[in-house]
N, C-alpha and C positions, 0 to 999 in steps of 0.2 A: 032469113038469112043477108044483114045487113053486110053490102058493098062499099068495099072500101074506094072513099075519094080518090080520084087522079093528083097525083102531088103540081099545086103548082109553083107558080113564083113565091109564093106565098110561106106554102107549106114546105116547102125544100131544105133542108137544113142548110143555113151559111157556114162558105168557108173563115176556117181563122184568121181576119189579118195579118198580115205578117210589122210586128215593130218597131223590128228594125232589121236594114235589108242588109245583105253578107258583104257589101259594100261600104255599108256605113261601122259595121264589126270587125273590118278592116282597116278601117281609118282610126280607130280609136288602138291599136295596138299599139303598145311605144317602148321603147327597151326601159329597162329598171334600174338605176347604177346601184350600185353595190353599199353605194353609200346612203341612199333612198331605202335599198333593204332596209339595214342597220339598223335605221335611225328611226324605224316601223315596228323592229324585234330585236331593240338593247337589248331584252334579260338574251339571248341567246350570247351574248358575250361579257355578261357580270354584272350588269344592271340593273340585277331585281329590284330593287331596293335604295334606298337611302344609303342604309345599314352599309349594305354588299356593295354600293357605286361609291361609295366613300374608301372603302380601302380597296375595292381594284383598281382607280385611279392611283395612291400610291404605291401599290405592287408593281404597275407599267411602269409606274417611274423610275420606281430604285430599281427594277428589272434591268432598266434601259443602260441606269446609270451604272450599273457590275456587269453588264456585259460590255459594254462602253471600253472601262478597266482591263478588264481583263485580257479581251481582245488586244490590245494596245500595248500587255504588258507591265502593265500600271497597276500598282498596290490602291486597293478601291477606296477612297474616302469621299462618306457621302454623307451630305447633312442635310434633314427631312424637316420641315417647317408645317406644322398644323396650324393654320390659324383661324378664330372665325372671322367668320367676312359678312362687318354689318355695315350700313348708314347710322345707325343710330350714334348718340352720343354715348352710351352704356349703354355695351353691346351685353345678349344674354350670356345664361352661363352655356359653356360646350354642352351639355347634357337636350341644353333645348332650344340649339340653337340649329339650324336646316341649312344654312349655307356658313360654304366653310371655301378656305383657300391655301392650295396643297402646293407645295415646292418644294422642289431638291435640287441640290449642288452635288457635282460630281469633280472630280478635280480631273477628271481622263483626260482622252484625245483632243476632246471641243468635235466641231462639224462646220466643216470649206460651207462657205454663208450660202451659197448654191443649191445644196440638200435641206438647209433646213427648213423651209416652207415643204417640204413634198415629208420629209420622215415625222414631224408632226401636222398632216394638215391631208394627209392622203393615206385610205384604206388601201392593204394587201400594197405594201410598198417597200421593200426594206431588204437586206443582202442574205438573212439566212432560208432564205424559203426550197431553195436548190440547192442547199449543202444534208448531205446525211449526214449531220455529224450532232450532241447532242448540245442546244442549249436551252437560254430560260424563253426565249422569242423565237418564233417561226417566224408564224402567219405574214411579219406587218401589218398588222393591226390595233395591235392595244393603246399604242402611246398617244395613239388616230381616232381610237375610237374614245380614248379616255379624253382626249381633247375634244370631242362631238358630244359626249354627252354634256361636260361644261357651257357648250355651246346651245343645246336643246334649252337646259336648265336655270340655266342663269341671262346666255343669249352676249358669252365674256368671252372672246376669244384666248388665246394659246401663247402664252407669254415664254417670251426664249432671247440665254441668254447664252454666245459661246464664241469661248476664241481657242485658239489653237496651237497659238505660242506665246511666248511674252513677248518678239517681235513682230506681232500679227496683231489690229487691232481688234475687239472685241465686236461682233454683231448681236443688236437688238431687233427682238420680229415679235409682232402680234399678228397670227394669224387663226383660220378659221377654215371649215372645210365647205364649197362649192359643192351642198347632198348631189347634186343635178347632175354633175359634172366630175366626181369625184376628183376635183381639184382641188389645191389651195389656192383661200382669194387672201391676199396679203396686205391685210389694215395700213399696217406699220413699217416701217424698217429705217435704220441706223448704224453710223460707229455713234459707241460709246465709252467709255470708263469706266472698266473695268477692273476691282481689285486682284483678283481672281490673275495669274497667268497662260492658265490654260481651263479648261474646261464647258461645261455647260451648267446652263440652271435652265426649270422651267417651271412655269406655273401655271395651274388651273384656278378658276373660280368654279365651284359647285354647288349645285344640293345635297345632302349629306345629312349624315346620322351619326354621331358618335357616342359611345360607349365603346367600356369596358369589357373585359372576359373574352371569353373563349368568341370567335375567330373577330375579333377588334384588327385597330391598326397597332395597336402595340405588342398584344400578344406578336402579328404577326412580324413586326423589324424583330422583340426580342426573340424571336423564329430564326431568324436574318441573321441576328449576328451569333447566334448557335451554329448552325449550319457551314455557318462562312469564316471561318473564325480570324480570314489572311483579310477580314473590311472591318477595319472602322466604321463607325456609324453614328450621329450627335443626333438623336432625337427632340426635336424643339414641338413640344404636346400641347395642345387648344388652352390650356391651364396654365402657363409661361412656366414650368418645369423645362429643363434639359436631360437629360439623360444621354450619356454617353455609353459607349461599347464599346474599347479598345478593342485592339485589337491584336491577338497569342499571335496569328503563326505572320511571320516577314519574310514570306515567299508564296508568291503565288502556285495555286494544285496546278497539278500538268495540266495542260491543255488536251480536249478530248480531242482522237483524231478523226477523221473521217473517214467514212467507208464502205467498201459497193453493196450494194445491192446484193441480197444470198438471191440461188438461186427458185426456191421453195420459196420466195417470201414474195412474188411478182406477181401481175394476175394477165391472160393473156393481152387482154390491150393496154402494158407499159412493158410487156417486150413485143406489140407492134413496133410500138414507139419509142424505143431502145435500137431495132433493128436500122431502123429512120434513119434516127441521131445521133450515129456509131459512127466513130474517125477510123473505125477499124477496116479494111477492104478486104476481110472475109470471115467465115463464118468461123471458122475456128480462132480467126485472131478476136474476136466479138466475146464468144464466149471464155477465151479464156484474161481476157482481159476488159472486162467492162461485167466484170462479175465477183465476189468473191468467192471461195475455195474452191474455183475451179481451174486444171492446171491445166496445161497445153495436152496431156494425156488425154485427161476426162473429157476435154470437148472433143480431141476425135472420135474419142468412144462413141457421144449422143450425136455429133454426123452420121457418123459408122449409123447408128440401131435409127434414126431418124430417118434414114435415104436419101440424106444428103450431101452432095459435092461438100467437102471442107476448104475449097479457092471459092467458093458462091458468095456475089456480094452482098452483108445483108439488105443491104434495101431491093436488092432484089427478092427477098424468101415475100410473101404473103398467102392469103388461103387458106388451101388447105396442108400446104407444105407449113406454114407459117403455123398452124395447128399444131399439126402434129411432130413439130422440131419442141410446143413448147409441152403437149404429152409425154413426149420421149424426156424431156426437162426432170418434167416433175414425177418420173417413173426414174431416173438413176441415184443410185445413192454409191 
């Protein structure tokens, strides 16, 4: 019978050597800015391919122009200019070009000087996110993302000219996004002479592909004119053609009304946040004033069913009582 040899230092299995210590791993952790994230994941913003990217940039700029005019009570008048951007003496035909200059001009209210850099060179910066009403844009990403795409593909800044009235100067900016900080980097700013008495002009230089047909810039602008008969739209095509879509209605559509959330449309975490943020001093007041379709009588019934005092301060409700309140709200008809 063979006897096994006693384990020696040479025959004992070696423990795996740690390549990186926990302290080193911890030191590598760092915050990722939203701009850095979207720089590496630009397909999430509609910049999947050059053709779609060109359409997305035009759409974001046109949406901004229409929203600005309508919110100010001004009948929109928008000019879209699409040009081949080339350093060659003889630029390639639009169908073969891979770089374009997109310019969108509106005759809206304009933008105050201090806000221009943030609006065009800071992601998640806008005025519509916290409103519960319909609008073309909401997150404060669109036009800034278009500028970031231009910055990534051509290195060119966004050029903005804006004026708020005939008696105020026009301000010209060239901005880019500092992707590490998600803050605007101003390359140039100055006052200029501008023929428009008010409004905004934005110019982007991007990599793109121009094609006609379904999903094209041409089709999109035609659909904008059809869906918005109160808009006057002038489109300068890359081929030098001018297409004018005259307005057929000379009054603005009614503005959408801001609504309060419906009790069935919220989740438990949102209810907790609303309880903490409300200006109401009682639970019954919170239910009847912060939600739609909840009367004072129904609010009293909810409080009774949840076994919570109607006069209890909303921000003092948490834990099991808050969960019971949520379940009661969801089961109330």
